[in-house]
C-alpha positions as CSV (number, residue, x, y, z in Angstrom):
1,T,-0.1,0.0,0.3
2,E,1.1,3.6,-0.4
3,K,2.5,5.3,2.4
4,M,0.4,8.2,4.2
5,K,2.5,12.0,4.3
6,E,2.2,13.6,7.1
7,I,0.4,16.6,6.7
8,N,1.1,20.2,8.7
9,I,-1.5,22.3,10.1
10,K,-0.8,26.1,10.9
11,P,-3.6,27.6,13.2
12,I,-5.2,30.9,11.4
13,G,-6.2,32.2,15.0
14,Y,-8.0,30.9,18.1
15,A,-10.9,31.1,19.2
16,R,-12.4,33.5,22.9
17,N,-15.0,32.3,25.0
18,N,-15.9,31.6,28.9
19,V,-16.1,27.3,27.9
20,K,-13.2,26.8,30.0
21,E,-13.5,22.9,30.9
22,P,-14.9,20.2,28.2
23,R,-18.4,19.6,28.8
24,F,-21.1,17.9,26.7
25,G,-23.9,19.9,25.3
26,N,-25.6,23.8,26.0
27,F,-22.9,25.2,23.2
28,V,-26.7,26.2,20.9
29,N,-26.3,30.1,22.9
30,E,-22.7,30.2,23.5
31,V,-20.9,33.7,22.1
32,S,-17.5,33.2,20.8
33,E,-14.8,35.5,19.4
34,I,-13.0,34.3,16.6
35,I,-9.5,36.4,16.4
36,L,-7.4,35.7,13.3
37,D,-3.8,36.4,12.8
38,K,-4.2,39.6,11.1
39,K,-2.2,38.6,8.0
40,F,-5.5,37.2,7.2
41,S,-8.3,40.4,8.0
42,E,-8.5,40.6,4.2
43,A,-9.1,36.9,3.4
44,L,-12.6,37.9,6.3
45,D,-13.6,40.4,3.2
46,G,-17.5,39.6,2.1
47,I,-18.3,37.4,5.1
48,N,-20.6,39.6,6.3
49,D,-22.7,38.6,3.4
50,Y,-23.5,34.9,5.2
51,S,-25.5,34.2,7.6
52,H,-23.6,31.1,9.2
53,I,-20.0,30.1,8.7
54,I,-18.3,26.6,9.5
55,V,-15.4,26.8,11.5
56,V,-12.9,24.1,11.4
57,Y,-10.6,23.5,14.3
58,W,-7.8,21.7,16.1
59,M,-8.9,20.0,19.3
60,D,-5.7,20.6,21.0
61,K,-6.6,19.3,24.4
62,V,-7.5,15.9,23.1
63,K,-4.2,13.8,23.6
64,D,-4.7,10.4,22.2
65,Y,-7.9,8.7,20.1
66,V,-9.8,5.6,20.8
67,I,-11.3,3.3,17.9
68,K,-14.6,2.8,19.2
69,H,-16.3,4.9,22.2
70,Q,-19.5,5.6,24.0
71,P,-20.8,9.0,23.0
72,Q,-20.8,11.6,26.1
73,G,-20.8,8.2,28.1
74,N,-24.3,7.7,28.0
75,P,-25.4,4.5,28.9
76,N,-28.6,5.2,26.5
77,V,-26.6,5.2,23.6
78,P,-24.3,2.3,21.9
79,E,-21.0,2.0,21.7
80,V,-20.2,3.2,18.1
81,G,-16.6,3.8,16.1
82,I,-15.1,7.0,16.4
83,F,-16.1,7.7,13.2
84,A,-19.6,7.3,13.5
85,C,-20.1,9.7,16.3
86,R,-18.8,13.6,17.1
87,C,-16.5,13.1,20.0
88,P,-13.4,14.5,20.3
89,R,-10.8,11.6,20.9
90,R,-10.2,11.0,17.1
91,P,-6.9,10.0,15.2
92,N,-6.7,13.6,14.0
93,P,-8.6,16.0,16.6
94,I,-10.2,17.9,14.0
95,A,-13.6,20.1,14.5
96,I,-16.1,21.5,12.3
97,T,-19.5,23.6,13.5
98,T,-21.9,25.1,11.4
99,V,-22.3,28.4,13.4
100,K,-24.3,31.9,13.0
101,L,-22.3,34.8,12.7
102,I,-23.2,37.4,14.4
103,K,-20.5,40.2,13.6
104,H,-17.5,40.9,11.6
105,E,-15.0,43.5,12.3
106,G,-11.7,43.2,11.1
107,N,-9.4,39.9,12.5
108,K,-12.4,38.9,14.8
109,L,-15.9,37.6,14.0
110,I,-18.3,36.8,17.0
111,V,-20.3,33.9,16.1
112,E,-23.1,32.1,18.0
113,G,-23.0,28.2,18.8
114,L,-19.8,27.3,18.5
115,D,-18.6,24.4,20.9
116,I,-15.2,25.0,21.3
117,L,-13.3,25.6,24.4
118,D,-11.6,28.6,25.0
119,N,-8.2,29.0,23.1
120,T,-8.5,26.1,21.2
121,P,-7.0,26.9,17.5
122,I,-9.0,27.7,14.1
123,I,-7.8,25.7,11.2
124,D,-9.9,27.0,8.7
125,I,-13.4,29.2,7.9
126,K,-16.0,28.5,4.9
127,P,-19.1,30.1,4.3
128,Y,-22.0,28.1,4.7
129,W,-23.6,27.3,1.4
130,P,-26.7,25.0,1.0
131,Q,-25.4,23.9,-2.4
132,Y,-23.1,21.9,-0.6
133,D,-24.3,21.8,3.1
134,K,-27.5,21.2,3.3
135,V,-28.9,17.3,3.4
136,I,-32.4,16.7,2.3
137,N,-33.7,13.0,3.6
138,E,-31.0,12.8,6.1
139,K,-30.5,9.4,8.3
140,V,-29.5,9.3,11.5
141,P,-29.7,7.0,14.6
142,S,-32.6,7.3,16.4
143,W,-29.4,7.6,19.9
144,V,-28.2,10.4,18.7
145,N,-31.5,12.1,20.3
146,N,-30.4,11.0,23.6
147,L,-27.4,12.9,23.5
148,E,-27.3,16.3,24.8
149,F,-26.7,19.4,22.3
């Protein structure tokens, strides 16, 4: 088999909020500030034309990974493979969240609904485009409804 190459990722900024410790759920109304390196300020030109953006970030507090996991340690959900849940202990702790864009000013964004810890590195920002991101007739296992959001 072909050997996989290492990938180097550099943060473009970081998140600021009041979430200092990991928790399950309760992020829907959480307001966070995303502060980008000033050299990326112009990369945000046009972002105000969107109501929602997708934030890609590196969960830098995750130190190991698992193959199987019981989401949120909840006994009412099955143990599943790590790629069948949105749990943090992944081989590459990359996370994505679609959030409401509240404000953009210079190299800073204010967003709502970002499930992130304070000082987490941001690795990319994308606009929400329903042509790519909206799903119709989705299928999700019923156990997902037993989790806290």
